[in-house]
N, C-alpha and C positions, 0 to 999 in steps of 0.2 A: 656220434655226437662230438662236436668240436669242444675244445678245452673251455672256451668262454661259456658255452652252453651248460656244461657241468657246473661251473662256478655259479652261474645265474640260477640254475635249478637248486643248488645247495642253499643259496640265499633265500629263495622262495620257501623251501622246506623249513628253514630256520624261522621264518616269519610265521609259519604254521605250527611251530613248536615241535616239529618232528626230529630235528637235529639241533645241536647246540648253536646258539646265535654267535656270530662273529661281530664284535663291536669295535669301534675306534678306541684305541688305547688312550687317546688324548682326552676325548670328551664323551665317550660311551655312545656316540652317535651311530646312526645307520651307515653301513658301508655299501657301496655300489661297486660293480665291476665294469671293466673296460679292457681294451687291449691296444698295445702299441702297433706301429707299422711293422715292427719286427715280430708280431704275433705273440709278444709277451703279455700274459693276462695279469692284471693288477686290481687291487681293491683300493678304493679311495673314499674319503669321508666328504659328505656334502657340506659340513659346517666348518671344517678346518682344512689345513693343508696336508693332512696325513695321506700317505700313499704307500702301498706295500705290493711289490712284485711277488707273484705266487710262484714259489719254487716247486720242483718236482715232488718232493716228499709231502709238502702241504697239499698239493694238487691231488696226489694219490689218496690221501686221507679224505679229501672232499669227495672224490669220485667214488670211493668205497661206500661212503655214507649215502650218496645219491643212489647208487646201485642197490643198496640194501632197502631203501625206502621207495623205490619205483616199482610199480606193479604192471 
């Protein structure tokens, strides 16, 4: 599975209440994921200008949570 697919799956699991929800620190809004042309995955807020590139440590935590909750 590609990196962005793990992040997207994590966000889906969070909406189902299976893992902690990641919210925008600015307005507590829903975050979406996308990736740059350089394959960097990032989270962004739909209602404000917040954007966060996902680093390797944070990604590893998300991937672990997805793997634990996948059957």
